[in-house]
Every structure is written in structure tokens, then in C-alpha cells.
PAZAPA-4460 file (N, C-alpha, C; in steps of 0.05 Angstrom, whole numbers, plus 32768, in hexadecimal, padded with zeros to 4 digits):
% residues 294
    n_x    n_y    n_z   ca_x   ca_y   ca_z    c_x    c_y    c_z   seq   type   mol
   7CBC   879C   8166   7CD5   878F   8166   7CE5   878D   817C     1      M     A
   7CE4   87A2   818A   7CF3   87A2   81A4   7CE5   8791   81BA     2      F     A
   7CCC   878F   81BA   7CC0   877B   81CC   7CC4   875E   81C4     3      Y     A
   7CC6   8757   81AA   7CCD   873C   81A3   7CE8   8737   81AD     4      I     A
   7CFE   8746   81A7   7D18   8741   81B1   7D1C   8740   81D1     5      K     A
   7D07   8751   81DE   7D07   874D   81FC   7CFE   8735   8205     6      F     A
   7CE7   872B   81F7   7CDC   8710   81FF   7CEF   86FA   81F7     7      L     A
   7CFB   86FC   81E4   7D10   86E7   81DB   7D28   86E7   81F0     8      F     A
   7D2E   86FF   81F9   7D44   8701   820F   7D3D   86F4   822D     9      L     A
   7D24   86FD   8231   7D15   86F5   824B   7D15   86D4   8249    10      F     A
   7D0D   86C9   8233   7D07   86A8   8233   7D23   869E   8234    11      L     A
   7D3A   86A9   8228   7D55   86A0   8227   7D5E   869D   8242    12      S     A
   7D58   86B2   8252   7D65   86BB   826F   7D56   86A7   8280    13      L     A
   7D3C   86A3   827F   7D2D   868F   828F   7D38   8674   828E    14      S     A
   7D3E   866D   8271   7D48   8651   8270   7D63   864E   827D    15      H     A
   7D6F   8661   827D   7D8C   865E   828C   7D88   8659   82AC    16      L     A
   7D73   8664   82B2   7D70   8660   82D0   7D5C   8647   82D9    17      F     A
   7D57   8637   82C6   7D49   861C   82CD   7D5C   860A   82DF    18      C     A
   7D51   85FD   82EE   7D60   85ED   82FD   7D70   85D8   82F1    19      F     A
   7D82   85C9   82F9   7D95   85B6   82F0   7D8F   859D   82FF    20      E     A
   7D8A   8585   82F1   7D84   856D   82FF   7D97   8556   82FA    21      L     A
   7DA3   8545   830A   7DB5   852F   8307   7DAB   851D   831A    22      S     A
   7DB8   8505   830F   7DB2   84E8   8329   7DCD   84DB   8329    23      R     A
   7DCE   84CB   833C   7DE5   84B8   8340   7DDF   84A2   8351    24      S     A
   7DE8   8489   834E   7DE1   8472   835D   7DFF   8468   8369    25      V     A
   7DFD   845A   8380   7E16   8452   838B   7E20   843A   837B    26      G     A
   7E10   8428   836E   7E19   8414   8360   7E03   8409   8351    27      R     A
   7E0A   83F8   833B   7DF2   83EF   832A   7DF3   83D5   8328    28      T     A
   7E01   83C4   8338   7E01   83A7   8339   7DFE   83A0   8356    29      S     A
   7DE8   8393   8360   7DE7   838C   837D   7DDC   836F   8380    30      I     A
   7DDE   8365   8399   7DD4   834B   83A0   7DB4   8352   83AA    31      T     A
   7DA6   833B   83A7   7D8A   833A   83B0   7D87   8348   83CD    32      L     A
   7D75   835E   83CB   7D6F   836A   83E6   7D80   837F   83ED    33      G     A
   7D98   8387   83E0   7DAA   839A   83EA   7D9D   83B6   83E4    34      D     A
   7DA7   83C9   83F3   7D9A   83E2   83EF   7DA6   83F1   83D6    35      P     A
   7D9A   8403   83C9   7DA5   8412   83B3   7DA1   842F   83BB    36      I     A
   7DB7   8443   83BA   7DB6   845C   83C1   7DB0   846C   83A7    37      H     A
   7D9C   8478   83A2   7D96   8488   8387   7D94   84A7   8394    38      L     A
   7DA8   84B5   8389   7DAA   84D2   8390   7D9C   84E4   8377    39      K     A
   7D8E   84F7   837D   7D81   8508   8369   7D8A   8523   8373    40      V     A
   7D97   8532   8363   7DA4   854F   836A   7D9A   8561   8355    41      T     A
   7D8F   8579   8364   7D88   8590   8354   7D97   85AA   835B    42      A     A
   7DA2   85B8   8347   7DAF   85D1   834D   7D98   85E8   8344    43      I     A
   7D92   85F8   835A   7D7F   860B   8350   7D82   8624   8360    44      K     A
   7D74   863A   835B   7D73   8654   8363   7D6A   8658   837F    45      R     A
   7D74   8667   838F   7D6B   8669   83AA   7D4E   8673   83A7    46      P     A
   7D3E   866B   83BC   7D1F   866E   83BA   7D10   865C   83A6    47      G     A
   7D1D   8650   8399   7D10   863D   8385   7D06   8622   8391    48      E     A
   7CE9   861A   838F   7CE3   8604   839B   7CDF   85EC   838A    49      R     A
   7CEB   85D5   838E   7CE7   85BF   837B   7CD9   85A8   8389    50      L     A
   7CC8   8599   8379   7CB7   8582   8386   7CC7   8569   837F    51      I     A
   7CD4   8559   8392   7CE1   8540   838A   7CC8   8528   8391    52      F     A
   7CCE   8511   8385   7CBD   84FA   8388   7CC0   84F3   83A8    53      P     A
   7CA8   84EB   83B6   7CA7   84E5   83D0   7CA2   84C6   83D3    54      G     A
   7C9B   84BD   83EE   7C9B   84A2   83F4   7C84   8491   83E4    55      P     A
   7C72   84A2   83D9   7C5C   8495   83CA   7C5E   8494   83B0    56      H     A
   7C73   849E   83A3   7C7C   849C   8388   7C82   8481   837E    57      N     A
   7C7C   847C   8366   7C85   8462   8357   7CA3   8462   8350    58      D     A
   7CB1   8449   835A   7CCC   8447   8352   7CCE   842D   8342    59      F     A
   7CB7   8427   8335   7CBC   840F   8326   7CB9   83F5   8335    60      G     A
   7CC9   83E4   832F   7CCC   83C8   833C   7CDA   83CC   8358    61      E     A
   7CE6   83E4   835E   7CF2   83E8   8376   7CE9   83F1   838C    62      F     A
   7CEC   83E7   83A8   7CE0   83F1   83BF   7CEF   8406   83C9    63      E     A
   7CE1   841B   83D3   7CEC   8431   83DF   7CF0   842A   8400    64      L     A
   7D07   842C   840B   7D0D   8423   8422   7D11   843A   8436    65      K     A
   7D1E   8451   842E   7D1F   8469   843A   7D26   8482   8428    66      D     A
   7D25   849A   842D   7D2D   84B1   8423   7D36   84C5   8434    67      M     A
   7D45   84DA   8428   7D4E   84F0   8437   7D59   8506   8424    68      R     A
   7D56   851E   842F   7D5E   8538   841F   7D6D   854A   842C    69      S     A
   7D7F   8558   841C   7D8E   856D   842B   7D94   8582   8412    70      F     A
   7D9E   8597   841E   7DA1   85B1   840C   7DBE   85B9   8416    71      E     A
   7DCC   85C9   8404   7DE2   85D6   8409   7DE6   85EE   83F6    72      K     A
   7DEE   8606   8400   7DF2   861E   83EC   7E12   8619   83DF    73      K     A
   7E14   8622   83C6   7E2B   8622   83B5   7E2C   8638   83A6    74      E     A
   7E3A   864D   83AE   7E38   8666   839E   7E1E   8671   839F    75      G     A
   7E14   867A   8387   7DFA   8686   8386   7DE3   8675   8381    76      E     A
   7DEA   8659   8383   7DD5   8646   837D   7DD2   8633   8397    77      T     A
   7DC0   8622   8396   7DB5   860E   83A9   7DB8   85F1   83A2    78      I     A
   7DC4   85E1   83AF   7DC8   85C6   83A6   7DB4   85B5   83BA    79      I     A
   7DA0   85AA   83AC   7D89   859C   83B9   7D8D   857F   83B1    80      E     A
   7D8E   856A   83C5   7D94   854F   83BE   7D7E   8540   83CE    81      T     A
   7D74   852A   83BE   7D64   8519   83CC   7D72   84FC   83C9    82      Y     A
   7D74   84ED   83DF   7D7E   84D5   83DB   7D6B   84BA   83E2    83      E     A
   7D64   84AA   83CF   7D51   8495   83D2   7D5E   847B   83D6    84      Y     A
   7D55   846E   83ED   7D63   8452   83F2   7D4D   843A   83E7    85      V     A
   7D50   842D   83D1   7D43   841A   83C1   7D4E   83FF   83C9    86      L     A
   7D3A   83EA   83C0   7D45   83D2   83C3   7D35   83BE   83B1    87      T     A
   7D3D   83A9   83A7   7D2F   839A   8395   7D32   837B   839E    88      L     A
   7D1B   836D   83A0   7D1C   834F   83A3   7D16   833E   838D    89      F     A
   7D24   8340   8374   7D20   8333   835D   7D3A   8333   8351    90      K     A
   7D41   8317   8346   7D5C   8314   8336   7D5B   831E   831C    91      L     A
   7D70   8326   8311   7D70   832E   82F3   7D73   834D   82F1    92      G     A
   7D6C   835A   82DD   7D72   8374   82D5   7D56   8383   82D8    93      S     A
   7D56   839B   82E4   7D3F   83AC   82E8   7D47   83CE   82E6    94      A     A
   7D36   83DC   82DE   7D3C   83FA   82DC   7D2E   840C   82F0    95      K     A
   7D3E   841F   82FE   7D32   842E   8310   7D2A   8448   82FB    96      I     A
   7D0E   844D   82F8   7D03   845F   82E9   7D0F   847D   82EF    97      P     A
   7D0D   848F   82D6   7D17   84A7   82DA   7D05   84B7   82F5    98      G     A
   7D15   84C6   8301   7D09   84D8   8315   7D00   84F3   830D    99      V     A
   7CE8   84F9   830D   7CDD   8515   8305   7CDD   8528   831C   100      K     A
   7CE9   853F   8315   7CEC   8553   8329   7CDC   856B   831C   101      V     A
   7CCB   857A   832A   7CB9   8590   831E   7CBC   85A9   8330   102      V     A
   7CC1   85C4   831D   7CBE   85D8   832F   7CA4   85DE   833A   103      N     A
   7CA2   85E6   8354   7C89   85E8   8361   7C7B   8600   8354   104      A     A
   7C87   8615   834B   7C7A   862E   8341   7C71   862B   8327   105      E     A
   7C7E   861A   8318   7C76   8617   82FA   7C79   85FB   82F2   106      D     A
   7C62   85E8   82F3   7C65   85CF   82F0   7C6B   85C5   82D4   107      T     A
   7C70   85D9   82BF   7C77   85D4   82A6   7C92   85D2   82A4   108      S     A
   7CA1   85DA   82BC   7CBD   85DB   82BD   7CC8   85C2   82CF   109      D     A
   7CCB   85AD   82C1   7CD4   8595   82CE   7CEC   8584   82BF   110      F     A
   7CF8   8574   82CD   7D0D   8563   82C1   7D0C   8545   82CC   111      K     A
   7D14   8534   82BB   7D14   8518   82C3   7D30   850B   82C1   112      I     A
   7D38   84FC   82D3   7D52   84F0   82D1   7D51   84D7   82C1   113      T     A
   7D68   84CF   82B5   7D6E   84B8   82A5   7D68   849F   82B5   114      E     A
   7D57   8488   82AD   7D53   8470   82B8   7D6E   8466   82BE   115      P     A
   7D6E   8451   82D7   7D87   8445   82DB   7D84   8425   82DE   116      V     A
   7D95   8416   82CD   7D8E   83F9   82CD   7D9E   83EF   82E2   117      E     A
   7D96   83DE   82F3   7D9F   83D0   830A   7D9E   83B2   8306   118      I     A
   7DB9   83A4   8309   7DB8   8389   8309   7DB8   837A   8324   119      I     A
   7DA7   8367   8326   7DA4   835E   8344   7DAC   8340   8343   120      V     A
   7DC1   8339   8352   7DCD   831D   8351   7DC7   830B   836E   121      K     A
   7DCB   82F5   836C   7DC9   82E3   8383   7DDC   82EB   8397   122      R     A
   7DDA   82E4   83AF   7DEF   82E9   83C7   7E00   82CD   83C3   123      V     A
   7E18   82D5   83C0   7E2B   82BF   83BE   7E42   82C0   83D6   124      T     A
   7E4E   82AB   83DB   7E64   82AA   83F1   7E76   82C0   83ED   125      V     A
   7E7F   82C5   83D3   7E91   82DE   83D0   7E88   82F8   83DB   126      A     A
   7E71   82FE   83DE   7E65   8318   83E6   7E68   831A   8404   127      D     A
   7E70   8305   8412   7E78   8305   842F   7E94   8306   8436   128      T     A
   7EA7   8306   841F   7EC0   8304   8426   7ECF   831A   842F   129      S     A
   7EC3   8332   842F   7ECE   834A   843C   7EC9   834F   845B   130      D     A
   7EB8   833D   8461   7EB5   833D   8481   7ECB   8338   8491   131      I     A
   7ED7   834C   849D   7EEC   8340   84B0   7EE5   834A   84CE   132      V     A
   7EF5   833D   84DD   7EF7   8345   84FB   7F04   8360   8500   133      D     A
   7EF4   8371   850E   7EFD   838F   8514   7F07   8390   852E   134      I     A
   7F05   837C   853E   7F12   837B   855C   7F2B   836E   855A   135      Y     A
   7F3C   8376   856D   7F54   8368   8573   7F4F   8358   858D   136      G     A
   7F62   8346   8590   7F5E   8332   85A3   7F64   833E   85C0   137      Q     A
   7F55   8335   85D5   7F5B   8341   85F1   7F5F   8329   8600   138      E     A
   7F6E   832D   8616   7F77   831B   862B   7F63   831B   8641   139      S     A
   7F51   8307   8643   7F3E   8307   8654   7F40   82ED   8666   140      I     A
   7F3F   82EA   8680   7F3F   82D9   8694   7F28   82CD   869C   141      V     A
   7F20   82B7   869C   7F03   82AD   86A4   7F08   8299   86BC   142      Y     A
   7EF7   82A0   86CD   7EF6   828B   86E7   7EEB   8273   86E5   143      G     A
   7EEA   8262   86F9   7EDA   8248   86F5   7EC1   8248   86F3   144      P     A
   7EB3   825C   86FD   7E95   8260   86FC   7E8E   8265   86DF   145      L     A
   7E9D   8272   86CF   7E99   8277   86B4   7E97   825C   86A5   146      F     A
   7EAB   824C   86AA   7EAD   8231   869C   7E94   821D   86A5   147      Y     A
   7E90   8222   86BD   7E78   820F   86C7   7E60   8219   86B9   148      L     A
   7E5A   8231   86B6   7E43   823D   86A6   7E44   822F   868A   149      S     A
   7E5A   8232   8680   7E5D   8228   8664   7E55   820A   8660   150      I     A
   7E60   81F9   8673   7E58   81DC   8673   7E3C   81D7   8675   151      I     A
   7E2E   81E9   868C   7E13   81E6   868B   7E01   81EC   8675   152      A     A
   7E07   8202   8669   7DFC   820A   8650   7E00   81F3   863B   153      V     A
   7E14   81E8   8638   7E19   81D5   8623   7E07   81BC   862B   154      I     A
   7E03   81B5   8644   7DF6   819F   864C   7DD9   81A3   8644   155      I     A
   7DCF   81BA   8649   7DB2   81C3   8643   7DAC   81C0   862A   156      I     A
   7DBE   81CA   861A   7DBA   81CF   85FD   7DB9   81B5   85F1   157      L     A
   7DCD   81A0   85FC   7DCE   8185   85F1   7DB6   8176   85FA   158      A     A
   7DA7   817B   860E   7D8F   816E   8617   7D76   8179   8607   159      L     A
   7D75   8195   85FF   7D64   81A0   85EE   7D67   8191   85D2   160      M     A
   7D7C   818F   85CB   7D81   8182   85AD   7D77   8169   85AC   161      V     A
   7D7E   8156   85C2   7D74   813A   85C4   7D57   813B   85C6   162      Y     A
   7D45   814B   85D4   7D2B   8149   85D4   7D20   8154   85BA   163      L     A
   7D29   8167   85AF   7D20   8174   8598   7D23   815E   8580   164      F     A
   7D3A   8150   857F   7D3D   813C   856B   7D2E   8126   856E   165      D     A
   7D24   811E   8586   7D10   8108   858D   7CF9   8112   8583   166      K     A
   7CEE   812C   858A   7CD3   8133   8581   7CD3   8132   8560   167      Y     A
   7CE5   813B   8554   7CE7   813B   8537   7CE5   8120   852B   168      I     A
   7CF9   810E   8537   7CF2   80F2   852A   7CD4   80E7   8530   169      R     A
   7CCA   80ED   8549   7CAF   80E1   854A   7C9D   80EE   8538   170      K     A
   7CA1   810A   8531   7C90   8119   851E   7C90   810C   8500   171      R     A
   7CAE   8107   84FA   7CAE   80F9   84DF   7CA0   80E0   84DD   172      K     A
   7CA3   80CE   84EE   7C95   80B7   84F1   7C76   80B5   84ED   173      K     A
   7C68   80CD   84FB   7C50   80D0   84FA   7C4B   80DD   84DF   174      E     A
   7C59   80ED   84D1   7C53   80F9   84BB   7C54   80E4   84A2   175      E     A
   7C67   80D0   84A8   7C6A   80BD   8491   7C4F   80A8   8494   176      V     A
   7C49   80A2   84AB   7C32   808F   84AC   7C19   80A1   84A5   177      K     A
   7C16   80BB   84A8   7C00   80C9   84A1   7BFD   80CC   847F   178      E     A
   7C13   80CE   8474   7C12   80D1   8458   7C12   80B6   8444   179      I     A
   7C1D   80A0   8450   7C1B   808A   843E   7C00   8079   8442   180      V     A
   7BEE   8085   844B   7BD3   8079   844C   7BC8   8077   8430   181      T     A
   7BCF   8088   841B   7BC9   8087   8400   7BE2   808C   83F1   182      V     A
   7BE2   8083   83DA   7BFA   8086   83C8   7C02   80A7   83C6   183      P     A
   7C19   80AC   83CA   7C23   80C8   83C9   7C18   80D8   83AF   184      P     A
   7C1A   80CD   8396   7C11   80DC   837E   7BF3   80DF   837F   185      E     A
   7BE3   80CD   838C   7BC5   80D5   838E   7BC0   80EB   83A3   186      V     A
   7BCF   80E8   83B8   7BCD   8100   83CB   7BD5   8117   83BC   187      Q     A
   7BED   8118   83AF   7BF4   8132   83A2   7BE1   813C   8391   188      F     A
   7BD5   812E   837E   7BC1   8139   836D   7BA8   8143   8379   189      E     A
   7B9E   8135   838D   7B89   8141   83A0   7B90   815A   83AD   190      K     A
   7BA6   815E   83B8   7BAF   8173   83C4   7BB1   818F   83AF   191      D     A
   7BBC   8184   8396   7BC0   8198   8385   7BA7   81A2   8379   192      L     A
   7B95   8192   8375   7B7B   8198   836A   7B69   81AD   837E   193      N     A
   7B6F   81A4   839B   7B65   81B5   83AB   7B71   81D3   83AB   194      D     A
   7B8B   81D4   83A6   7B96   81EA   83A3   7B8C   81FC   8386   195      L     A
   7B8A   81F1   8374   7B7E   81FC   835E   7B65   8206   835F   196      I     A
   7B54   81F6   836C   7B3C   8202   8370   7B37   8219   8386   197      H     A
   7B49   821A   8394   7B48   8230   83AB   7B4D   8250   839A   198      A     A
   7B59   824F   8381   7B5C   8266   8371   7B6B   827A   8383   199      R     A
   7B84   8276   838C   7B91   828A   839E   7B98   82A1   838A   200      H     A
   7BA5   8294   8370   7BB1   82A9   835E   7B9A   82BD   8356   201      L     A
   7B80   82B3   8352   7B6B   82C5   8348   7B62   82DA   8359   202      E     A
   7B67   82D0   8377   7B61   82E4   838A   7B79   82F4   8392   203      K     A
   7B91   82F2   8386   7BA7   8300   838F   7BB5   82F7   83A5   204      G     A
   7BAF   82E1   83AF   7BBF   82D0   83C9   7BD6   82C4   83BD   205      E     A
   7BE6   82D0   83AF   7C04   82C7   83A1   7C11   82B4   83B7   206      V     A
   7C17   82C4   83CE   7C2B   82B7   83E0   7C1C   829D   83ED   207      K     A
   7C00   829C   83F3   7BF4   8285   83FC   7BF8   826F   83E5   208      E     A
   7BF5   8276   83CB   7BF5   8261   83BA   7C10   8254   83B9   209      F     A
   7C2A   8265   83BE   7C40   8257   83BC   7C48   8249   83D1   210      H     A
   7C3C   8254   83E8   7C44   823F   8402   7C37   8226   83FE   211      F     A
   7C1D   8225   83F8   7C0D   820C   83F5   7C19   81F7   83DF   212      R     A
   7C21   8203   83C7   7C2A   81EE   83B2   7C47   81E4   83BA   213      I     A
   7C59   81F7   83C9   7C6F   81EB   83D3   7C6B   81D6   83E7   214      S     A
   7C58   81D6   83FC   7C52   81C2   840F   7C48   81AB   8402   215      E     A
   7C38   81AD   83EC   7C2D   8196   83DF   7C42   8184   83D2   216      I     A
   7C55   8195   83C4   7C6B   8185   83B7   7C7D   8178   83C9   217      L     A
   7C82   8185   83DF   7C99   817C   83F6   7C8C   8164   8403   218      R     A
   7C70   8163   840A   7C64   814E   8416   7C63   8135   8404   219      R     A
   7C5E   8139   83E8   7C60   8122   83DB   7C7C   8118   83D6   220      Y     A
   7C90   812A   83D2   7CAB   811D   83D1   7CB4   810E   83E9   221      L     A
   7CAB   8116   8401   7CB3   810B   8418   7CA5   80F0   841A   222      G     A
   7C8D   80EF   8412   7C7D   80D3   8415   7C8B   80C2   83FD   223      A     A
   7C90   80CB   83E6   7C99   80BA   83D0   7CB6   80B1   83D7   224      R     A
   7CC4   80C0   83E1   7CE2   80B5   83E6   7CEA   80B3   8400   225      L     A
   7CD5   80B5   8414   7CD9   80AB   842E   7CED   80BA   843E   226      R     A
   7CE7   80D4   843E   7CF6   80EA   8451   7CE6   8101   8458   227      F     A
   7CEF   810E   846A   7CDD   8126   8474   7CE5   8140   8468   228      Y     A
   7CD0   814B   8455   7CDB   8161   8444   7CCD   817B   844A   229      A     A
   7CB5   817A   845C   7CA7   818B   8460   7CB4   81AA   8467   230      L     A
   7CC5   81A8   847F   7CD0   81BE   8488   7CEC   81C6   8482   231      E     A
   7CF7   81B5   846E   7D13   81B7   8467   7D15   81CE   8455   232      S     A
   7D30   81DB   8456   7D37   81ED   8440   7D3C   81E5   8424   233      T     A
   7D3D   81F8   8415   7D40   81EE   83F6   7D59   81E1   83F5   234      T     A
   7D6E   81EB   8400   7D8A   81DB   83FE   7D88   81BF   8409   235      S     A
   7D7C   81BE   8422   7D75   81A3   8431   7D65   8193   841F   236      E     A
   7D53   819C   8411   7D41   818E   83FD   7D55   8181   83E7   237      L     A
   7D61   8191   83DD   7D74   818A   83C5   7D83   8174   83CC   238      M     A
   7D8E   8178   83E5   7DA5   8163   83EF   7D99   8149   83F4   239      G     A
   7D81   814A   83FE   7D72   812F   8403   7D6A   8122   83E6   240      M     A
   7D62   8131   83D5   7D5D   8125   83BB   7D71   811D   83AA   241      L     A
   7D8A   8123   83B0   7DA5   811A   83A5   7DAA   8101   83B1   242      R     A
   7DA7   80FE   83CE   7DAB   80E6   83D9   7D9A   80D1   83CF   243      E     A
   7D82   80DA   83CA   7D6D   80C3   83BF   7D72   80BB   83A5   244      K     A
   7D83   80C7   8394   7D8C   80C5   8378   7D75   80C6   8369   245      D     A
   7D69   80DB   8366   7D4E   80DE   8356   7D57   80E4   833A   246      V     A
   7D72   80EC   8334   7D78   80F3   8319   7D76   810D   8316   247      G     A
   7D85   8118   82FE   7D89   8136   82F9   7D73   8142   82F1   248      N     A
   7D60   8136   82E2   7D46   8142   82D4   7D34   8146   82EC   249      N     A
   7D32   8137   8302   7D23   8140   8317   7D30   8155   8327   250      V     A
   7D47   8154   832D   7D5B   8168   833B   7D53   8183   832F   251      L     A
   7D56   8183   8314   7D50   819E   8305   7D34   81AB   8304   252      K     A
   7D23   8195   8305   7D0A   819E   8309   7D00   81AD   8324   253      L     A
   7D0A   819E   8337   7D09   81A9   8354   7D16   81C3   8358   254      V     A
   7D2D   81C8   834C   7D3E   81E0   834D   7D2C   81F6   8340   255      E     A
   7D22   81F1   832C   7D12   8203   831A   7CFA   820C   8329   256      N     A
   7CEC   81F8   8336   7CD4   81FC   8347   7CDD   820F   835D   257      F     A
   7CF2   820D   836D   7CF9   821C   8383   7D06   8239   8378   258      C     A
   7D10   823D   8361   7D17   8255   835B   7D01   8267   8355   259      E     A
   7CEA   825A   834D   7CD2   826C   8348   7CC3   8271   8362   260      I     A
   7CC2   825D   8374   7CB3   825A   838F   7CC0   826F   83A2   261      N     A
   7CDD   8268   83A7   7CE9   8274   83C1   7CEB   8291   83BF   262      D     A
   7CED   82A1   83AA   7CED   82BD   83AF   7CCE   82CC   83B8   263      P     A
   7CB8   82BC   83B0   7CA1   82C0   83B8   7C9A   82BB   83D5   264      V     A
   7CA6   82A7   83DF   7C9F   829F   83FB   7CB2   82AE   8410   265      K     A
   7CCA   82B5   8405   7CDD   82C0   841A   7CE2   82DE   8413   266      F     A
   7CDA   82EB   83FF   7CDA   8307   83F7   7CC3   8314   83ED   267      A     A
   7CC3   832E   83E4   7CA9   8339   83DC   7CA2   8335   83BF   268      K     A
   7CAF   8322   83AF   7CAD   8322   8393   7C91   8316   838E   269      W     A
   7C81   8325   8379   7C67   8319   8375   7C6B   8316   8356   270      I     A
   7C6E   82F8   834F   7C6F   82F4   8332   7C5A   82F5   8321   271      P     A
   7C5D   82F5   8306   7C42   82F2   82F5   7C2E   82D8   82F9   272      K     A
   7C17   82D8   82F5   7C06   82C0   82FD   7C12   82AB   82E7   273      T     A
   7C1A   82AF   82D3   7C20   8298   82C0   7C3D   828B   82CD   274      E     A
   7C4A   829B   82DC   7C61   8292   82E5   7C5F   8280   82FD   275      E     A
   7C4B   8289   830F   7C40   8276   8325   7C33   825F   831C   276      S     A
   7C24   825D   8304   7C15   8243   82FA   7C28   8232   82F0   277      E     A
   7C40   823D   82E9   7C56   8228   82DF   7C5B   8213   82F4   278      K     A
   7C58   821B   8310   7C5F   8209   8325   7C4F   81F2   8324   279      L     A
   7C34   81F4   8319   7C23   81DA   831A   7C2B   81C7   8307   280      I     A
   7C36   81D4   82EF   7C3D   81BE   82D9   7C5D   81B2   82E2   281      A     A
   7C6A   81C3   82EF   7C85   81B8   82FB   7C82   81A2   830C   282      I     A
   7C6D   81A9   8320   7C6B   8193   8335   7C62   817A   832C   283      S     A
   7C4F   817B   8319   7C40   8165   830C   7C59   8155   82FD   284      R     A
   7C6A   8163   82F1   7C7E   8156   82E1   7C93   8145   82F6   285      E     A
   7C95   8151   830A   7CA7   8145   8322   7C9C   812D   832A   286      I     A
   7C7F   812C   832E   7C73   8118   8339   7C74   80FF   8324   287      V     A
   7C70   8105   830A   7C71   80F6   82F5   7C8C   80E6   82F3   288      Q     A
   7CA1   80F5   82F6   7CBA   80EA   82F3   7CC7   80DB   830F   289      K     A
   7CBA   80DF   8324   7CBF   80D1   833D   7CAD   80B9   8344   290      T     A
   7C98   80B6   8336   7C84   809F   833C   7C95   8084   8338   291      M     A
   7CA9   8083   8325   7CB5   8068   8325   7CCE   8060   8336   292      I     A
   7CD0   8076   8344   7CE6   8072   835C   7CDE   8064   8374   293      I     A
   7CEC   804F   837A   7CE8   8044   8397   7CF3   804D   83AC   294      D     A
***
């Protein structure tokens, strides 16, 4: 009977000396690509060694950019903190999975933090409203040489802009001549079939697929509507389509196409195969709705 009481007392006391685990995040709502600071803090006994997740651990959809750790003594306990800098290149809601911390001397003694839900939003103009000038004005006197240098730089820049514009105009003419040799919709279907037969998605070449289908659609729109679209940004492309008065249905289809395609081209987002294959159907629908436009 005495041994049973002693064992019960020992187990109770050992439970009291188990380490405590908590976590905190700086914020739960960010814009695309912003860092998230996740802190995992353990309160432990002196000499107790804990194993925290390292650079090769899985943080779900989030990418680990940096991590650091530090300790401090507080009374009879040690406070050990790991700070993880994470980021995400995907819009919407995502969860940072629970972080598991294990006692190095007894792997059955472990704790897991609660998952954290993070909302990822688009970058808007309002996000830059808090940027202010931190320098005061200074009184500086410039000599004639300074102003002559400025004039020379302006002249050189103007000449460069003129030559570049001339080159672009010449290239646009060559591009239009090159494309209009066959009907744009025929060339589009040929290029799209070549892309499908290349099987980039099956080979895991997701980014190559998205670059090529974007180029095929832009080349078609440029040839059909008679403007240069290959090297334009998404906002420039939408602006030119509005000028051509293609209609709201076409604008919405192109906008939907870019919303799926752009995060893959310019970030590290890898969509599901079904999501990528949607671009084939969307691009064909765009061609069908623009074939009647002169």
C-alpha cells in the first residue's frame, strides 16, 4: 500500500514539472507575401532539453523564411522561445499547423500548439498610406555644373526613349505582319494543341505551362484586335481591351484567366492540375467571343 501511494505521488509531482508551451503571432491578417512572426515559447526546468521544429519541418502551405531562438531565466525556470518568420503567396484563408515540441530525454513527453488561421489579402493603395518622409528639408546650394549635368542627363534620356520607342514601333509592325499570315483563331488553336501535346502539367512543369498559355492567348488578342499584347502587364492588357470595346463578358473572362495565371508566373504558388486546365477552356471561350469583333 505504501508503494502504491509513493508511486501515485511520484507521478503527480512529475506531471507538475512538465514543460509548458504557448504560441503567439504578430497578426492574423496580412497582404500577399508579407512576413508572419510566429513565436513558440516553452517554460521548462533548468537542464531540461527540448526539441523544437527546424528549417526542414513542415509548416503546411507556409514558407519558412527565417528562424531564431533565445533563452532567459525567470526565477527557478527557463523560458525558451523560437521565432519563425513565415510567408504565403496565396490569397484567402490558410492555417499554420500546430507546432510540436518534444522533451529530448522522454519523447512521450510532448506538446502541440493550437493551429493559427491566417487571412491573406491583396495589396491595396491603403496599405501604403502610412509611408511618410522621415527626413527634414535641408538648404543646399547647387552650382552651374550641377544644372548642366542635369540637362545633359535629360537629353541623353530623351534620346534613349526616342530610340527605344522607334525600336518598339518597328517590332510591333513586324509582329503584326508575322501573325496575320493565317487567321488568328487558326493560329491560336494550333499553338494550344501543341501546348496540350507537350504535357507540361503531367511532367510537373507547371510554370512553363502557365507562361506558354499566357503567351498564346496574348498573341491571339493582339492579332485579332490589332494591338501589341505580348509584353504588356495585366493592367495594360485590360486597359487596351476596354479601349477596343470587347464587352463585359470578354473582360470578365480575361480577368478570370489572369487571376489564375498571374500568381503562378510571378509567385511560388502551385495550383491543382484541374485549376491549371481551366485556362484551356477559358482561353477557348475568349476566342469564340472575340471572333466576331472586327
